[in-house]
N, C-alpha and C positions, 0 to 999 in steps of 0.2 A: 521631354520625358527622358529619364536617365535609367538605363537597364530596366525599362518597364515601369519605373516609378514616376508618377506625375509630379513635377516640380511644384511645390506649394510653399514658396517663400524661401526655400533653401534646396540646394542640390540633393537629390536622393530622398526627399520627404514625399511620402505617398498620400494621395487623396483616397479615402476609402471607396471601394466599389462594392456593389452588391455581391454577396456570396450565397451560394445555394448548395443544397445536397448534404447528406449525412457525412460523407467522406470529407467534404470541405470543413464541416464543423469539427470533425476529429482532428484534422490537421491544424486548424486554428488553435484548438486547445493545446495540442502538442507543442506548438510554437510558444505559447505562453508558459508551459511547463519547462521550457528550456532555461528559464531564468531561475537560478537557485543560488545558494550561498557560495557554491564553488565557482559559478559562472554568472555573476549578476549583470553583466553588460555584454550586449551582442550588437553586431552590425547586421543589416539586412542580408548582405551577401553571405555572411557566416551562417545565419539562420537558414538561408536557401540551401547551402551545402549540407548542413546538418540534417535537414529533413527531406532532401531530394526534391526541392521545389524549384520551379523556374524563378528567375529574378522578379518577373512581374507579379507572380502569385505571392511571393514572399513580401513584396512591397504592399500588396493589397491586404494581407493578413496583419502586417504591422500597422497599416493605416486604420483598419477596423479596431484593433486593440487600443490605438491612440484615441480614436473617436470615443471609445467607451471609457476612457480615463484610466486604463489599466497599464499602459506604457507611456513613457515620456522620454524626451531626449536626455541623454547622459552627457558627461563632460566632453569626451572626444566627439568631434563632428561626425555625424552619421551613425552614432551609437545610441542604444536605447536601454532603458532599465524599467523595472516595474515601479508603480506609484504606490502611495500609501493606501489607495483604495483596495489593493490586494489584501491588506491586513484584515479587512472585514471577513474574508474567508476563514481566517484563524478564529475570529470571534464566533462565526457560525459553527466551526468544528468544535470549539470548546463547549458551546451551548448544546450541541448535539450529542456530545459524549459525556457531559457532566453527570447525568443520571447513571450511566454505566459505571463511571469511575467511582461515584459516591457509593453505589451499591457494592461494587466489586472489591474496593480497597480493603475493608476489614476482613473479608473472606480470603483475599490474597495474602494478607499479613499472617492470618492464622495458618494457612496452608504452608506458607514459607517457613514458619516456625516448626510445623509438623514434619516437613521433609528436609528442611535446611538446604533448599536449593532456590535459585532465582525463579520467581513466578512472574509471568507476563500475561497481558490481555491484549488482543488485537482484533481489528476489524478489516473488512475488505473495502477498498475504494477503487473502482474501476478494475484495472488489471494488476493491482498491487495489494499486498497486505501491509497494514500500518499498525505499528505498536502504539496502543492507546496509553498504556501505563505498565510499569514494572516495579517489583520490589526485590531488593538484592538479598542473596544469601549471606550468612555470616562469613562465608568463604567465597566471595564473588569471583567469577571467572569472566574472561573477555568474550562477550557475545556481540555479534554484529547488529542484532536487532535492538536498536535504541528507541526511546520514546519519540514518536513523530516520524520515524524513519520508514521509508517504503522498501519493501522486499518483494522479490519475484514470487508469484503464486505457486510455483511448482517445486519449490525447495523448502524443506523443513516441515515438521508435523503441523504447525499452526497454519502456515500458508496453504499446504495441500488440503487441509480440512476445509478451509474457506473455498478453495478451488472446487472441491467436490460438491459444494452447494451453490456454485455459480450457475445462473440460468444456462441451460444447455447450448443455445445458439452463441452466447458470449464465450462460453468455455471452448466451444469448437473453434471459434475464430482465434482465441488466445493460443490454443494448442497448435493450430496450424502455423501461427506466426513463429512460435519458439521451436518448433520441431527440428529445424536445421541445427540448432545450438545444443541439442540434448545429447548426453552420453547414452549408451544402451541401458545402463542401470537406471538413469533418470527416466528414460522413456518407458521402461517397464513399470515404474511406480505410478504413472499417470495415464494408463490406459483407461478406457471407459469402464471396464470391468473392475479395475482396482479402485477407481474413484467412487463407483457405485457402492462397493463394499465399505469404503471409508465413510461414506454418507450414511449408510445403514447402521454401522457400528456407533457412529457419533463420536469417535475418537480416532487419533492417528499417532503413530510413533515415527521417529526418524533417528538415524545414526550417522553422524559425521557428514551430513549433507551440505551444511553451510560452514560450520566451524570444525576444524580437525579435532578429534578427541571428544566431541560433544554428543551426547544422546538427549533426545527430547521427546515429549509426549504432550498431546493437547486434546481438549474436549469441547464440544459445541455448547454455546450459550444461546438461548432463544429469547426473542422478544415476546411481549404479551400476545402478539398476533400469532405466534408459533413459528414465525420466520427466523432464520439464523441471524442473530444480532452480532455475535462476536465469538471468539474462541479464547479459552484460558489454557495456558500451557506452562511447562517448566523445561529447563535445560540445564545440564550440568555435565561434568567430566565423566567419561565412561568408567573410570576407576571408582567413582563414588556412587555410580548407578549401575552396578553389575547386573547380569541377567536375572538373578534371583530376587532382585529388589524392584525390577521395572514394572511388574504387574501391580504391585502395591502402589507405586507412584502414579501409574495410570489410573487406578481406582480412585485415588485422591483427587485427580484432575476431573474425573467424571462426576464425582460427588460435589466438588466445588462448582462445576458448571451447572449442575442441577440446582444447587442452592442459590446461585446468582440468578438463574432463570426464575425461580420462585420469588426471590426478592424483587426482581424487576416487575413481576406481575403485581405484587402488593404495592410497589412504588407508584404504579400507573393508576391505581384506583383513586 
């Protein structure tokens, strides 16, 4: 055994052991999520340090992921990378969002032409908001929220609107985790009272929460079941979206969200 990892043909390779408990499941998924385009290769000690795990636990998690065919050895000895099997998740994502994109895109294009600002649609996945699609303004601006990108749920009108409809136990866990990182202004925007108001209104606005000089607004899109399916929003420079224009732009988002909701209902029949 090396640092808690059972030798299995090479030093440091771990034989999977039984894992139990919800928290172990969360940590296992967090380990898998460590592998991305910026950091595609990890060693087990690096993963242990990143997630605050003991070496033996990190070896067990990597062993389970290897057993499931999600991780494999990389070039450097003792390093790991994801396998092609992970690409099936992208296929599932594409299939799950295809109806939303098909229905929303013509409406997004029309609204973009109407307000001449970038229009986006996003969904929640766990503790993140993900951009499903976006159409650019004729005068595009640099926005951090790119297609497929994950964003924190407490920043920006689109994410905060999704946060307001998150199941309360999940939302409380999320807010407790991020509380130490919040500024006073951020904390004031995500109190239970403020989020309840956002949920009742069905729309949210934001000003320079993510990108400096950017104002945004978003509205709720509902699935045929009535559950929140996504949010549609827009963002642009404050000089193109002065206070006297913001109510009109917000109304456009609310109407677009209602139209997408009705179209999804017809689509599902």
